[in-house]
FIBA-749158 format. One record per residue (C-alpha): x, y, z; residue in three letters. Coordinates in steps of 0.02 Angstrom, whole numbers, plus 50000, padded with zeros to 5 digits. Layout:
REM residues N
SITE     c1     c2     c3  code
SITE      X      Y      Z   ALA
...
This chain:
REM residues 143
SITE     c1     c2     c3  code
SITE  49312  58747  53186   MET
SITE  49315  58562  53229   ALA
SITE  49354  58492  53400   VAL
SITE  49447  58326  53426   PHE
SITE  49458  58239  53595   SER
SITE  49613  58157  53668   PHE
SITE  49663  58067  53829   VAL
SITE  49735  58206  53936   LYS
SITE  49850  58091  54038   ALA
SITE  49927  58004  53887   ALA
SITE  50056  58061  53762   GLY
SITE  50226  58140  53738   ASP
SITE  50289  58254  53875   ASN
SITE  50323  58405  53766   VAL
SITE  50284  58555  53877   ALA
SITE  50162  58615  54005   ASP
SITE  50018  58700  53917   LEU
SITE  50034  58850  54033   SER
SITE  50216  58882  53982   ASP
SITE  50238  59046  53892   SER
SITE  50339  58958  53757   ASP
SITE  50213  58818  53727   PHE
SITE  50179  58868  53550   GLU
SITE  50364  58865  53503   ALA
SITE  50389  58699  53592   ARG
SITE  50236  58623  53505   LEU
SITE  50294  58681  53334   LEU
SITE  50468  58611  53372   LYS
SITE  50385  58445  53424   HIS
SITE  50286  58443  53260   ILE
SITE  50449  58467  53164   GLU
SITE  50536  58337  53274   GLY
SITE  50410  58200  53236   VAL
SITE  50443  58225  53052   GLY
SITE  50305  58341  52994   LEU
SITE  50420  58481  52942   GLY
SITE  50371  58663  52968   THR
SITE  50189  58678  52916   PRO
SITE  50100  58845  52901   SER
SITE  50007  58835  53066   VAL
SITE  50000  58930  53229   SER
SITE  49959  58853  53396   ALA
SITE  49905  58916  53565   ARG
SITE  49851  58833  53726   ALA
SITE  49691  58872  53817   GLU
SITE  49681  58775  53980   ASP
SITE  49689  58590  53922   ASP
SITE  49649  58628  53741   ARG
SITE  49762  58668  53595   VAL
SITE  49699  58782  53456   VAL
SITE  49779  58756  53284   LEU
SITE  49753  58878  53142   ARG
SITE  49831  58888  52971   GLY
SITE  49849  58788  52813   GLU
SITE  49898  58608  52772   ALA
SITE  49954  58539  52605   LYS
SITE  49838  58389  52618   SER
SITE  49703  58308  52723   GLN
SITE  49833  58184  52782   GLU
SITE  49950  58324  52841   GLU
SITE  49806  58409  52931   LYS
SITE  49759  58248  53023   GLU
SITE  49939  58213  53072   LYS
SITE  49956  58391  53140   LEU
SITE  49802  58359  53246   LEU
SITE  49878  58198  53312   LEU
SITE  50046  58277  53346   ALA
SITE  49962  58415  53448   ALA
SITE  49834  58303  53535   GLY
SITE  49947  58156  53584   ASN
SITE  50036  58267  53712   ILE
SITE  50018  58248  53898   GLN
SITE  49897  58376  53966   GLY
SITE  49798  58400  53805   VAL
SITE  49616  58350  53817   ALA
SITE  49559  58421  53649   SER
SITE  49620  58508  53492   VAL
SITE  49517  58640  53408   ASN
SITE  49569  58660  53229   GLU
SITE  49541  58792  53098   ASP
SITE  49655  58722  52963   ILE
SITE  49617  58737  52780   THR
SITE  49684  58610  52655   VAL
SITE  49768  58688  52506   SER
SITE  49787  58526  52406   GLY
SITE  49660  58401  52346   PRO
SITE  49522  58358  52472   ALA
SITE  49556  58177  52517   ASP
SITE  49431  58074  52613   ARG
SITE  49453  58106  52800   PRO
SITE  49523  57966  52904   ALA
SITE  49439  57885  53054   ARG
SITE  49522  57895  53222   PHE
SITE  49540  57761  53355   VAL
SITE  49606  57777  53532   THR
SITE  49724  57640  53587   VAL
SITE  49667  57546  53743   THR
SITE  49766  57434  53862   GLU
SITE  49820  57276  53777   GLY
SITE  49794  57342  53598   ASP
SITE  49919  57304  53461   THR
SITE  49916  57368  53283   LEU
SITE  49861  57193  53234   SER
SITE  49712  57194  53351   SER
SITE  49664  57370  53295   ILE
SITE  49683  57311  53114   SER
SITE  49569  57161  53146   LYS
SITE  49435  57279  53221   ALA
SITE  49456  57409  53084   ALA
SITE  49481  57300  52930   TYR
SITE  49431  57124  52984   GLY
SITE  49611  57069  52952   ASP
SITE  49751  57078  53082   PRO
SITE  49884  57068  52945   ASN
SITE  49838  57240  52881   ARG
SITE  49921  57320  53031   TYR
SITE  50054  57393  52915   THR
SITE  49918  57502  52835   LYS
SITE  49888  57581  53005   ILE
SITE  50074  57599  53035   PHE
SITE  50100  57685  52866   GLU
SITE  49948  57798  52894   ALA
SITE  50027  57863  53054   ASN
SITE  50207  57887  52995   LYS
SITE  50310  57984  53042   PRO
SITE  50217  57996  53207   LEU
SITE  50245  57810  53237   LEU
SITE  50426  57750  53228   LYS
SITE  50394  57566  53257   HIS
SITE  50235  57458  53245   PRO
SITE  50257  57389  53419   GLU
SITE  50273  57558  53504   ARG
SITE  50096  57616  53536   ILE
SITE  50024  57661  53704   TYR
SITE  49853  57670  53790   PRO
SITE  49770  57837  53756   GLY
SITE  49862  57867  53595   GLN
SITE  49749  57920  53450   VAL
SITE  49788  57842  53280   LEU
SITE  49728  57873  53102   ARG
SITE  49633  57735  53014   ILE
SITE  49623  57754  52823   VAL
SITE  49512  57653  52708   ASP
């Protein structure tokens, strides 16, 4: 089981982790951001989300982690998700800081600010617009 850290105070206001219907609300959130209805279960333990199940690809697995972790109140995501499809190379993750843009993140990650669309595409459907990122948000960086 891998553990991924997130900024607890940042993210979408989906539900309080102590709500009895947190799992249902999280799965609805995952569907609402455009990831469909994956074969995963979720539960909250204090400020941690535990995801278990199966993803069709490494990309889907990583986006599930981001959808669960970029929620207010979540400090970490423990995952036990197997990938049923081909094993792609895992992405790197970066946490957005105050003043960051996709261009500045692209310059740091790739040495070229004009490759920001690669970051935007790697985080779709979680990102709806390249200018709408926020401090504390965790993004995928693919090579």
